[in-house]
LUMDREN-812127 format. One record per residue (C-alpha): residue number from 1; residue in one letter; x, y, z. Coordinates in Angstrom, 3 decimals. Example, Ala and Ser with C-alpha at 12.3 -4.5 7.8 and 13.67 -1.06 7.14 Angstrom:
% residues 2
<r n="1" res="A" u="12.300" v="-4.500" w="7.800"/>
<r n="2" res="S" u="13.670" v="-1.060" w="7.140"/>
% end
This chain:
% residues 275
<r n="1" res="M" u="33.984" v="0.784" w="8.409"/>
<r n="2" res="R" u="31.584" v="3.140" w="10.176"/>
<r n="3" res="A" u="31.678" v="6.902" w="10.071"/>
<r n="4" res="K" u="32.459" v="8.437" w="13.448"/>
<r n="5" res="T" u="31.741" v="11.711" w="15.176"/>
<r n="6" res="K" u="32.478" v="12.913" w="18.703"/>
<r n="7" res="S" u="29.196" v="11.339" w="19.775"/>
<r n="8" res="G" u="30.039" v="7.981" w="18.172"/>
<r n="9" res="T" u="28.653" v="6.279" w="15.079"/>
<r n="10" res="I" u="26.418" v="8.362" w="12.840"/>
<r n="11" res="N" u="24.994" v="5.362" w="10.984"/>
<r n="12" res="N" u="21.718" v="5.631" w="12.846"/>
<r n="13" res="H" u="21.385" v="9.397" w="12.684"/>
<r n="14" res="P" u="18.298" v="10.445" w="10.686"/>
<r n="15" res="I" u="17.963" v="11.547" w="7.082"/>
<r n="16" res="G" u="16.536" v="15.049" w="6.705"/>
<r n="17" res="I" u="13.944" v="15.789" w="4.021"/>
<r n="18" res="F" u="12.284" v="19.096" w="3.238"/>
<r n="19" res="D" u="9.756" v="20.625" w="0.887"/>
<r n="20" res="S" u="7.589" v="23.723" w="0.737"/>
<r n="21" res="G" u="4.632" v="21.664" w="1.910"/>
<r n="22" res="F" u="3.189" v="18.208" w="1.366"/>
<r n="23" res="G" u="4.616" v="17.035" w="-1.956"/>
<r n="24" res="G" u="7.959" v="15.877" w="-0.580"/>
<r n="25" res="L" u="6.108" v="13.233" w="1.394"/>
<r n="26" res="T" u="5.952" v="11.210" w="-1.838"/>
<r n="27" res="V" u="9.764" v="11.174" w="-1.770"/>
<r n="28" res="M" u="9.798" v="10.320" w="1.930"/>
<r n="29" res="S" u="7.415" v="7.418" w="1.268"/>
<r n="30" res="A" u="9.717" v="6.038" w="-1.436"/>
<r n="31" res="I" u="12.738" v="6.291" w="0.869"/>
<r n="32" res="T" u="10.968" v="4.422" w="3.687"/>
<r n="33" res="K" u="10.184" v="1.600" w="1.271"/>
<r n="34" res="M" u="13.705" v="1.335" w="-0.117"/>
<r n="35" res="L" u="15.489" v="1.935" w="3.219"/>
<r n="36" res="P" u="13.208" v="0.535" w="5.956"/>
<r n="37" res="L" u="15.841" v="0.817" w="8.707"/>
<r n="38" res="E" u="16.428" v="4.535" w="8.252"/>
<r n="39" res="S" u="15.055" v="7.201" w="10.592"/>
<r n="40" res="L" u="13.653" v="10.238" w="8.800"/>
<r n="41" res="I" u="12.888" v="13.841" w="9.735"/>
<r n="42" res="Y" u="10.585" v="15.771" w="7.421"/>
<r n="43" res="F" u="10.081" v="19.522" w="7.351"/>
<r n="44" res="G" u="7.213" v="21.069" w="5.405"/>
<r n="45" res="D" u="7.411" v="24.852" w="5.060"/>
<r n="46" res="T" u="3.640" v="25.232" w="5.121"/>
<r n="47" res="A" u="3.826" v="28.895" w="6.129"/>
<r n="48" res="H" u="5.394" v="29.717" w="2.762"/>
<r n="49" res="V" u="3.902" v="27.151" w="0.381"/>
<r n="50" res="P" u="4.066" v="27.146" w="-2.614"/>
<r n="51" res="Y" u="7.675" v="27.852" w="-3.589"/>
<r n="52" res="G" u="6.953" v="27.584" w="-7.313"/>
<r n="53" res="S" u="5.760" v="31.169" w="-7.689"/>
<r n="54" res="K" u="8.397" v="32.748" w="-5.416"/>
<r n="55" res="S" u="11.684" v="34.431" w="-6.322"/>
<r n="56" res="K" u="15.009" v="32.624" w="-6.358"/>
<r n="57" res="D" u="16.386" v="34.686" w="-3.479"/>
<r n="58" res="I" u="13.482" v="33.982" w="-1.138"/>
<r n="59" res="V" u="13.510" v="30.238" w="-1.914"/>
<r n="60" res="I" u="17.242" v="30.152" w="-1.110"/>
<r n="61" res="K" u="16.582" v="32.029" w="2.140"/>
<r n="62" res="Y" u="13.882" v="29.575" w="3.251"/>
<r n="63" res="S" u="16.036" v="26.602" w="2.241"/>
<r n="64" res="K" u="18.946" v="27.849" w="4.343"/>
<r n="65" res="E" u="16.681" v="28.330" w="7.375"/>
<r n="66" res="I" u="15.222" v="24.831" w="7.058"/>
<r n="67" res="T" u="18.562" v="23.108" w="6.570"/>
<r n="68" res="S" u="19.935" v="24.934" w="9.620"/>
<r n="69" res="F" u="17.122" v="23.353" w="11.620"/>
<r n="70" res="L" u="17.785" v="19.916" w="10.126"/>
<r n="71" res="M" u="21.496" v="20.187" w="10.904"/>
<r n="72" res="R" u="20.610" v="20.944" w="14.542"/>
<r n="73" res="C" u="18.700" v="17.643" w="14.455"/>
<r n="74" res="K" u="22.026" v="15.956" w="13.562"/>
<r n="75" res="V" u="20.946" v="14.549" w="10.202"/>
<r n="76" res="K" u="23.501" v="12.597" w="8.191"/>
<r n="77" res="L" u="22.130" v="13.505" w="4.745"/>
<r n="78" res="I" u="19.610" v="16.033" w="3.399"/>
<r n="79" res="V" u="17.142" v="15.517" w="0.569"/>
<r n="80" res="I" u="15.640" v="18.598" w="-1.055"/>
<r n="81" res="A" u="12.308" v="16.990" w="-1.945"/>
<r n="82" res="C" u="11.168" v="20.060" w="-3.859"/>
<r n="83" res="N" u="11.883" v="20.773" w="-7.506"/>
<r n="84" res="T" u="11.931" v="24.556" w="-7.121"/>
<r n="85" res="A" u="14.272" v="24.469" w="-4.113"/>
<r n="86" res="S" u="16.445" v="21.906" w="-5.921"/>
<r n="87" res="A" u="16.685" v="24.256" w="-8.902"/>
<r n="88" res="F" u="17.546" v="27.341" w="-6.855"/>
<r n="89" res="A" u="19.326" v="26.195" w="-3.686"/>
<r n="90" res="L" u="20.996" v="22.806" w="-4.250"/>
<r n="91" res="S" u="24.430" v="24.015" w="-5.371"/>
<r n="92" res="I" u="24.612" v="26.571" w="-2.551"/>
<r n="93" res="L" u="23.672" v="24.058" w="0.133"/>
<r n="94" res="Q" u="26.092" v="21.464" w="-1.227"/>
<r n="95" res="K" u="28.923" v="23.985" w="-0.824"/>
<r n="96" res="T" u="27.982" v="25.170" w="2.680"/>
<r n="97" res="L" u="26.713" v="22.091" w="4.545"/>
<r n="98" res="K" u="28.901" v="19.361" w="6.014"/>
<r n="99" res="V" u="26.588" v="16.491" w="5.010"/>
<r n="100" res="P" u="25.631" v="15.203" w="1.543"/>
<r n="101" res="V" u="22.754" v="17.145" w="-0.040"/>
<r n="102" res="I" u="20.779" v="15.823" w="-3.002"/>
<r n="103" res="G" u="17.891" v="17.242" w="-4.989"/>
<r n="104" res="V" u="15.250" v="15.716" w="-7.221"/>
<r n="105" res="I" u="16.223" v="17.144" w="-10.612"/>
<r n="106" res="E" u="19.367" v="15.158" w="-11.443"/>
<r n="107" res="P" u="17.910" v="11.718" w="-10.553"/>
<r n="108" res="G" u="14.696" v="12.481" w="-12.447"/>
<r n="109" res="S" u="16.607" v="13.712" w="-15.498"/>
<r n="110" res="K" u="18.751" v="10.589" w="-15.634"/>
<r n="111" res="A" u="15.670" v="8.375" w="-15.378"/>
<r n="112" res="A" u="13.974" v="10.294" w="-18.212"/>
<r n="113" res="V" u="16.962" v="9.999" w="-20.546"/>
<r n="114" res="Y" u="17.188" v="6.278" w="-19.833"/>
<r n="115" res="A" u="13.456" v="5.757" w="-20.486"/>
<r n="116" res="S" u="13.076" v="7.806" w="-23.689"/>
<r n="117" res="K" u="13.313" v="5.965" w="-26.994"/>
<r n="118" res="N" u="12.724" v="8.834" w="-29.427"/>
<r n="119" res="K" u="14.662" v="11.377" w="-27.327"/>
<r n="120" res="K" u="11.717" v="13.733" w="-27.054"/>
<r n="121" res="I" u="11.127" v="14.464" w="-23.367"/>
<r n="122" res="G" u="8.441" v="16.608" w="-21.778"/>
<r n="123" res="I" u="8.760" v="18.387" w="-18.426"/>
<r n="124" res="I" u="5.828" v="19.634" w="-16.368"/>
<r n="125" res="G" u="6.402" v="21.632" w="-13.201"/>
<r n="126" res="T" u="5.762" v="24.827" w="-11.277"/>
<r n="127" res="E" u="6.546" v="28.201" w="-12.802"/>
<r n="128" res="G" u="9.726" v="28.433" w="-10.715"/>
<r n="129" res="T" u="11.033" v="25.048" w="-11.808"/>
<r n="130" res="I" u="10.224" v="25.595" w="-15.482"/>
<r n="131" res="N" u="11.645" v="29.128" w="-15.567"/>
<r n="132" res="S" u="14.871" v="27.927" w="-13.929"/>
<r n="133" res="K" u="15.432" v="25.572" w="-16.927"/>
<r n="134" res="S" u="17.160" v="23.173" w="-14.531"/>
<r n="135" res="Y" u="15.723" v="20.027" w="-16.117"/>
<r n="136" res="L" u="16.528" v="21.360" w="-19.575"/>
<r n="137" res="R" u="20.162" v="21.975" w="-18.632"/>
<r n="138" res="E" u="20.569" v="18.677" w="-16.799"/>
<r n="139" res="I" u="19.074" v="16.581" w="-19.591"/>
<r n="140" res="N" u="21.128" v="18.432" w="-22.205"/>
<r n="141" res="R" u="24.229" v="17.782" w="-20.116"/>
<r n="142" res="I" u="23.782" v="14.018" w="-20.324"/>
<r n="143" res="S" u="21.923" v="13.584" w="-23.617"/>
<r n="144" res="K" u="21.108" v="15.187" w="-26.962"/>
<r n="145" res="S" u="17.389" v="14.768" w="-26.306"/>
<r n="146" res="K" u="14.877" v="17.432" w="-27.292"/>
<r n="147" res="V" u="13.220" v="18.843" w="-24.191"/>
<r n="148" res="Y" u="9.817" v="20.544" w="-24.106"/>
<r n="149" res="Q" u="8.644" v="22.317" w="-20.952"/>
<r n="150" res="Q" u="5.233" v="23.309" w="-19.618"/>
<r n="151" res="A" u="4.437" v="25.194" w="-16.413"/>
<r n="152" res="C" u="1.290" v="23.878" w="-14.691"/>
<r n="153" res="P" u="0.483" v="26.355" w="-11.900"/>
<r n="154" res="L" u="-3.001" v="24.945" w="-11.224"/>
<r n="155" res="F" u="-1.826" v="21.399" w="-10.481"/>
<r n="156" res="V" u="-0.647" v="22.029" w="-6.902"/>
<r n="157" res="P" u="-3.918" v="23.621" w="-5.713"/>
<r n="158" res="L" u="-5.897" v="20.856" w="-7.440"/>
<r n="159" res="V" u="-3.964" v="18.177" w="-5.577"/>
<r n="160" res="E" u="-4.175" v="19.930" w="-2.227"/>
<r n="161" res="E" u="-7.928" v="20.358" w="-2.630"/>
<r n="162" res="G" u="-8.208" v="16.628" w="-3.299"/>
<r n="163" res="W" u="-9.295" v="17.153" w="-6.916"/>
<r n="164" res="S" u="-7.020" v="14.527" w="-8.452"/>
<r n="165" res="S" u="-9.727" v="13.399" w="-10.880"/>
<r n="166" res="G" u="-13.005" v="14.557" w="-12.359"/>
<r n="167" res="E" u="-14.240" v="16.690" w="-15.228"/>
<r n="168" res="I" u="-12.541" v="19.919" w="-14.110"/>
<r n="169" res="T" u="-9.204" v="18.193" w="-13.509"/>
<r n="170" res="D" u="-9.406" v="16.404" w="-16.883"/>
<r n="171" res="S" u="-9.974" v="19.718" w="-18.632"/>
<r n="172" res="I" u="-7.002" v="21.411" w="-16.940"/>
<r n="173" res="V" u="-4.702" v="18.429" w="-17.512"/>
<r n="174" res="K" u="-5.579" v="18.327" w="-21.220"/>
<r n="175" res="K" u="-4.928" v="22.062" w="-21.552"/>
<r n="176" res="Y" u="-1.448" v="21.758" w="-20.049"/>
<r n="177" res="I" u="-0.161" v="18.568" w="-21.664"/>
<r n="178" res="E" u="-1.627" v="18.917" w="-25.167"/>
<r n="179" res="P" u="1.260" v="21.128" w="-26.433"/>
<r n="180" res="L" u="3.751" v="18.495" w="-25.228"/>
<r n="181" res="L" u="1.844" v="15.624" w="-26.825"/>
<r n="182" res="N" u="1.793" v="17.566" w="-30.099"/>
<r n="183" res="K" u="5.599" v="17.472" w="-29.985"/>
<r n="184" res="K" u="5.406" v="13.637" w="-29.980"/>
<r n="185" res="I" u="7.100" v="13.206" w="-26.601"/>
<r n="186" res="D" u="7.437" v="9.617" w="-25.409"/>
<r n="187" res="T" u="8.524" v="10.483" w="-21.848"/>
<r n="188" res="L" u="7.046" v="12.965" w="-19.375"/>
<r n="189" res="V" u="8.818" v="14.047" w="-16.188"/>
<r n="190" res="L" u="6.562" v="14.900" w="-13.257"/>
<r n="191" res="G" u="8.645" v="17.895" w="-12.220"/>
<r n="192" res="C" u="6.841" v="18.554" w="-8.951"/>
<r n="193" res="T" u="6.421" v="16.198" w="-6.010"/>
<r n="194" res="H" u="2.671" v="16.912" w="-5.934"/>
<r n="195" res="Y" u="2.136" v="15.537" w="-9.420"/>
<r n="196" res="P" u="2.274" v="11.784" w="-8.659"/>
<r n="197" res="L" u="-1.198" v="12.211" w="-7.145"/>
<r n="198" res="L" u="-2.407" v="13.289" w="-10.593"/>
<r n="199" res="R" u="-0.715" v="10.414" w="-12.373"/>
<r n="200" res="E" u="-3.869" v="8.424" w="-13.108"/>
<r n="201" res="T" u="-5.523" v="11.437" w="-14.724"/>
<r n="202" res="L" u="-2.349" v="12.347" w="-16.589"/>
<r n="203" res="E" u="-1.978" v="8.815" w="-17.958"/>
<r n="204" res="K" u="-5.621" v="8.733" w="-19.060"/>
<r n="205" res="N" u="-5.266" v="11.987" w="-20.996"/>
<r n="206" res="A" u="-1.815" v="11.257" w="-22.419"/>
<r n="207" res="G" u="-2.728" v="7.912" w="-23.950"/>
<r n="208" res="G" u="-0.698" v="4.739" w="-23.622"/>
<r n="209" res="N" u="2.476" v="5.740" w="-25.421"/>
<r n="210" res="V" u="4.022" v="8.067" w="-22.848"/>
<r n="211" res="V" u="6.322" v="6.905" w="-20.032"/>
<r n="212" res="F" u="5.920" v="8.884" w="-16.807"/>
<r n="213" res="I" u="8.948" v="9.661" w="-14.641"/>
<r n="214" res="D" u="8.350" v="10.150" w="-10.921"/>
<r n="215" res="S" u="11.614" v="11.306" w="-9.341"/>
<r n="216" res="A" u="10.799" v="9.807" w="-5.921"/>
<r n="217" res="K" u="12.085" v="6.306" w="-6.726"/>
<r n="218" res="A" u="15.195" v="7.645" w="-8.460"/>
<r n="219" res="V" u="15.926" v="9.902" w="-5.464"/>
<r n="220" res="S" u="15.540" v="7.055" w="-2.976"/>
<r n="221" res="Q" u="18.018" v="4.971" w="-4.989"/>
<r n="222" res="E" u="20.470" v="7.881" w="-4.978"/>
<r n="223" res="V" u="20.109" v="8.193" w="-1.188"/>
<r n="224" res="K" u="20.862" v="4.487" w="-0.802"/>
<r n="225" res="N" u="23.910" v="4.738" w="-3.075"/>
<r n="226" res="I" u="25.381" v="7.661" w="-1.112"/>
<r n="227" res="L" u="24.773" v="6.079" w="2.300"/>
<r n="228" res="K" u="26.314" v="2.826" w="1.114"/>
<r n="229" res="K" u="29.325" v="4.566" w="-0.436"/>
<r n="230" res="T" u="30.005" v="6.557" w="2.736"/>
<r n="231" res="C" u="29.367" v="3.540" w="5.009"/>
<r n="232" res="I" u="26.550" v="5.188" w="6.983"/>
<r n="233" res="L" u="23.559" v="2.983" w="6.193"/>
<r n="234" res="A" u="21.465" v="2.437" w="9.328"/>
<r n="235" res="D" u="22.368" v="-0.819" w="11.049"/>
<r n="236" res="V" u="20.103" v="-1.074" w="14.110"/>
<r n="237" res="K" u="16.731" v="-2.782" w="13.705"/>
<r n="238" res="G" u="13.682" v="-1.637" w="15.642"/>
<r n="239" res="K" u="14.969" v="1.807" w="16.646"/>
<r n="240" res="K" u="13.971" v="3.869" w="13.618"/>
<r n="241" res="F" u="11.714" v="6.891" w="13.947"/>
<r n="242" res="L" u="9.757" v="9.211" w="11.669"/>
<r n="243" res="K" u="9.319" v="12.829" w="12.727"/>
<r n="244" res="F" u="7.318" v="15.567" w="11.039"/>
<r n="245" res="Y" u="7.732" v="19.327" w="11.471"/>
<r n="246" res="V" u="5.978" v="22.262" w="9.816"/>
<r n="247" res="S" u="6.160" v="26.045" w="9.941"/>
<r n="248" res="D" u="2.365" v="26.425" w="10.156"/>
<r n="249" res="N" u="-0.930" v="24.543" w="10.554"/>
<r n="250" res="P" u="0.125" v="21.060" w="11.750"/>
<r n="251" res="E" u="-3.492" v="19.864" w="11.841"/>
<r n="252" res="K" u="-3.981" v="20.504" w="8.132"/>
<r n="253" res="F" u="-0.625" v="18.881" w="7.395"/>
<r n="254" res="Q" u="-1.666" v="15.706" w="9.196"/>
<r n="255" res="T" u="-4.914" v="15.514" w="7.244"/>
<r n="256" res="I" u="-3.653" v="16.316" w="3.752"/>
<r n="257" res="G" u="-0.178" v="14.851" w="4.232"/>
<r n="258" res="S" u="-1.533" v="11.384" w="4.837"/>
<r n="259" res="R" u="-2.652" v="11.254" w="1.181"/>
<r n="260" res="F" u="0.876" v="12.000" w="-0.002"/>
<r n="261" res="F" u="2.595" v="9.664" w="2.441"/>
<r n="262" res="S" u="0.125" v="6.818" w="1.775"/>
<r n="263" res="K" u="-0.359" v="6.215" w="5.491"/>
<r n="264" res="K" u="-1.607" v="8.116" w="8.509"/>
<r n="265" res="I" u="0.610" v="10.899" w="9.844"/>
<r n="266" res="S" u="0.507" v="11.958" w="13.476"/>
<r n="267" res="G" u="2.521" v="13.947" w="16.003"/>
<r n="268" res="V" u="3.284" v="16.812" w="13.620"/>
<r n="269" res="K" u="5.012" v="19.692" w="15.419"/>
<r n="270" res="K" u="5.000" v="23.355" w="14.490"/>
<r n="271" res="I" u="8.270" v="25.200" w="14.963"/>
<r n="272" res="K" u="9.315" v="28.794" w="14.439"/>
<r n="273" res="M" u="12.076" v="29.118" w="11.899"/>
<r n="274" res="V" u="15.219" v="31.000" w="12.895"/>
<r n="275" res="S" u="17.967" v="31.770" w="10.381"/>
% end
């Protein structure tokens, strides 16, 4: 059974994905690998990046503006590929939009609980994500694990400057994760979509006994489950498309974004956001 609209089947309508900037491209990359027939539209709010240091109200405002744009693009599902926006705006968007909306916190939390053996889980993220306590609440909802959090405000600029390794990066990584390692965590959630690009350095400094949770794979599986359950998986081969939009500086997005997406990005369009 296929879902229908006035314009016909929506199976081959695109999936919408948004983030404050580049990090959500790691989620988009995972979705393209798991669902190769799906068309995707990505919006990076590069005029307002980063969200992690902004207030809840302004993040909700930006999220509403972006999802209004994505809905005009006739998306069939929206992924909030940003931990801060997931923490602040997910429940509001789920209540107001007429398509499924998923964030990155619930899938990542479930994966962490499943992976942890000693039930001591660490969370690293932006100040906004950590202060929201969204991972703490979600993990506590599904498990009696002990959760230890650490804000890492320097990680995003390091990644965007291309400093994913080196002496300076090692020093900063050690400073942030040492308090968590002292708590004997066996699982560490990368609570920001930028952080997978620091994974090699994080693993080196954490030792070999910590499992790292990257929400991107868990999110892509959740997307597949929802599309399958609602009978709107794409079913036409060879007609998929990938589109990229930003609110500022498309040239920079193409250059830096390619590192996050693991392949060259082109044709990025700048659009003016309207509420």
